C-alpha positions, -999 to +999 in steps of 0.1 A: -391-053-241-404-053-276-393-078-302-375-052-323-355-039-293-345-075-285-331-079-320-310-047-315-297-062-282-290-095-299-271-076-326-250-056-302-242-086-280-234-108-310-210-082-324-190-081-292-191-119-290-176-119-324-151-092-317-133-106-287-125-141-300-115-126-333-089-105-315-076-136-297-074-160-327-060-134-351-032-125-326-022-162-323-015-163-360+004-130-359+026-140-329+056-153-350+056-121-370+053-099-339+081-120-323+104-114-353+097-077-354+103-071-317+131-098-315+115-116-285+115-153-276+086-177-276+079-173-239+075-135-240+054-140-272+029-160-252+024-131-228+007-111-256-024-133-254-019-141-217-020-104-206-054-101-222-067-132-206-052-123-172-071-091-166-102-104-183-103-132-158-095-109-128-123-085-135-151-107-150-168-115-117-165-079-102-179-064-133-206-090-135-217-080-100-213-043-106-235-046-137-263-061-115-260-031-092-253-002-116-269-015-148-258-041-174-261-017-203-240+010-187-211-014-179-215-029-214-211+005-231-182+016-210-165-017-218-168-010-255-153+025-251-123+011-232-118-016-258-119+011-286-092+032-269-069+003-259-071-012-294-059+021-308-029+022-284-021-015-292-019-006-329+006+022-320+028+001-297+065+008-302+077-024-285+066-057-270+063-044-234+040-015-243+019-039-264+015-062-234+005-033-212-022-021-236-034-057-239-040-057-202-064-028-206-081-047-235-087-076-212-104-053-187-127-040-214-133-076-226-145-085-191-170-056-191-183-065-225-187-102-225-202-108-190-228-081-195-236-091-231-246-126-223-264-115-191-285-090-211-295-116-237-305-140-209-325-112-192-345-100-222-353-133-239-378-158-224-366-192-213-381-210-243-359-189-266-328-188-244-311-218-260-317-204-295-302-170-288-273-184-268-267-207-298-266-176-321-244-158-296-220-188-293-220-191-331-208-154-333-179-164-310-169-191-335-174-169-365-149-146-348-126-175-342-131-185-378-123-151-394-095-145-369-070-169-385-080-162-421-086-124-420-059-120-393-034-140-414-042-121-445-040-087-428-007-096-411+008-109-443-003-080-466-007-050-443+010-059-410-001-071-375-011-036-363-040-037-387-056-064-365-063-038-338-075-011-363-102-033-378-119-037-344-125+000-339-155+004-363-173-026-347-170-011-311-182+022-323-213+006-340-221-013-307-218+019-287-242+036-311-268+007-310-268+004-272-268+041-265-302+043-284-318+018-260-333+035-230-339+005-208-312-008-185-311-039-163-300-037-126-318-064-107-296-057-076-300-019-077-293-003-044-273-031-030-237-024-017-208-034-040-184-058-023-151-040-027-131-062-003-144-093-020-136-079-055-100-069-045-093-103-029-109-122-059-088-102-084-056-107-063-063-144-060-066-148-098-036-126-105-013-147-083-028-179-096-026-172-133+007-153-132+023-178-109+012-207-131+025-189-162+061-185-149+066-221-137+091-236-131+106-204-117+110-205-079+090-173-076+060-191-091+056-214-061+056-184-037+029-168-058+008-200-060+010-204-022-001-168-019-030-174-042-043-202-019-041-178+011-059-150-007-085-175-019-091-185+017-095-148+026-119-143-003-141-172+008-142-159+044-152-124+032-179-137+009-195-160+034-198-131+059-210-105+034-248-100+029-242-087-006-211-106-019-194-100-052-198-138-058-225-157-041-206-189-032-239-205-022-246-209-060-222-238-059-248-257-038-265-260-072-248-291-086-257-284-122-242-249-119-211-264-102-203-292-125-212-272-156-187-245-146-161-272-138-167-288-172-162-254-189-129-248-170-116-282-181-127-278-216-110-244-222-079-255-204-077-284-229-085-266-261-075-229-262-037-236-267-044-257-298-045-228-323-013-214-308+006-247-310-006-253-346+002-218-356+038-223-345+038-258-361+025-246-395+046-215-397+079-227-382+080-264-390+059-265-422+072-231-434+038-217-443+029-180-444+005-165-419-024-163-444-020-200-455-017-211-418-048-191-411-068-208-438-059-242-423-067-231-388-101-218-398-114-254-401-121-257-364-140-225-357-161-229-389-173-263-378-179-247-343-200-220-359-221-245-379-227-269-350-232-245-321-266-230-331-280-265-338-267-278-304-281-247-287-316-253-301-313-290-293-304-281-257-339-265-253-355-299-260-330-324-248-307-328-217-280-301-223-256-319-199-255-351-220-251-331-252-221-313-237-207-346-225-209-360-260-190-329-272-163-334-247-158-370-258-155-359-295-129-333-285-108-359-266-106-380-299-094-350-318-067-340-293-055-376-291-050-376-328-029-344-327-004-361-303+010-380-334+018-351-357+053-351-372+073-328-395+061-349-425+024-351-414+003-340-444-019-309-440-051-328-447-046-349-416-043-317-395-075-305-412-093-337-403-083-334-366-094-297-366-128-308-381-134-333-354-123-307-328-147-281-341-177-305-341-169-315-305-166-279-293-198-269-310-216-297-293-202-287-259-203-250-257-239-239-263-256-267-242-231-261-214-237-224-213-275-230-214-272-254-185-254-228-164-276-198-173-309-218-168-299-232-134-300-198-116-326-172-106-329-140-126-312-119-100-280-141-104-278-139-142-250-113-141-229-134-118-238-166-137-227-149-170-195-138-152-189-173-141-192-186-176-167-160-188-144-166-158-142-203-163-135-198-199-108-171-192-091-191-164-092-222-187-077-202-216-050-188-193-042-223-180-041-236-215-015-209-226+002-215-192+006-252-199+021-244-233+044-218-218+055-242-190+063-269-215+082-245-238+102-233-208+111-269-198+118-283-233+127-253-255+140-227-230+142-190-234+156-190-269+144-177-302+128-203-324+152-213-353+156-244-375+182-256-351+156-262-324+126-272-345+129-307-330+124-293-295+095-272-307+079-304-321+086-323-288+069-294-269+039-297-292+036-334-286+037-331-248+012-302-248-013-321-269-009-351-246-017-330-216-047-315-233-061-349-243-058-362-207-075-331-194-104-334-218-108-371-210-112-361-173-138-335-185-160-363-198-164-375-162-172-340-150-200-339-177-213-373-166-213-362-129-233-330-136-257-350-158-264-373-128-267-342-105-292-326-128-313-358-127-311-359-090-321-322-086-351-327-109 
């Protein structure tokens, strides 16, 4: 592929990498406003982001494999079309339930867009430029996260939360236009059979796991979690017997791939809920408006966007595992500092913690992704990209699930009012403590995969 076409591919993939996190971070800022409009409690509010993450996680691997068979560009374009349609319906939602349903479809589209976007980039750029373009792509994710709280907060405050979905429509249309003008497609497993049984069992396993975790401590949750273990066993049996599996489990023999994926899962489990918790803290306890809260929350993703490209380039020259391990350690420090916030904590202290968190995440993400994508053969790039996305999505779902569980145990199914702000703050402290412990464990995962990489070499 010529250099100019590579630039177009990079532009399209970067726009979608911006779009999906923008949607997530802007919605987090708008949740209190949506909750007040629809008169729903905090637990149901958390299902607005969780629905999106649930279906995205369920379908990332199947669409990653399907893209290898049918064509990455084709799946990428269809994903943008579905995202466009579902965004329109989200904006028109008359109640919370319909909004959650349309968010489920948005999640499916997200799975189609993100796994193929990264795989296409890795496919068309040579290994010596891979860290650089992954760094640019990762920076776009953080720009989306950056503009989400600020632009999302402003749009919510001045126009209304429905405008958050409307502004995504022109971007998806532009991406569809760009990619439809590129003739080449990439299907390195063309002609191979699609593993329908494996795809269904994989999606069912993740549905039971994520949904079951999200409704803890309800008794039904334990039944669902046991069911997820049984379905996971069935999935493994199907995949090991299949000559063309939806997920080649033998990839996990590659220790760099395995430990890098585990590190990503732990990292996102420990960090994604931060913006949700601080959005509640700043708007409910500190009494700030959505746009002001968004300006404060932008600190973290701005630092991510600045650090990620530098870390991506550095990972082409230095050991990416050690860089990511350093990032995990920095994140642990930031999360530990947030366990001490009180009603009287000055905003500048929150900003300092978010600054440290952003630097740490920027150091972690690009090198970690580069380690995963560079550890597999070309024919597995689609599934490797899907693994990156799945680890992130499961981690994000777990992160929201941890917050939801702690809210359910401490706050209960009640609307948030000044009378229970003390319980909201207690829930926040416990959540940050859990996140800090998780991230500390993640440091050891990073060290383990660093040693494995040395051994493999």
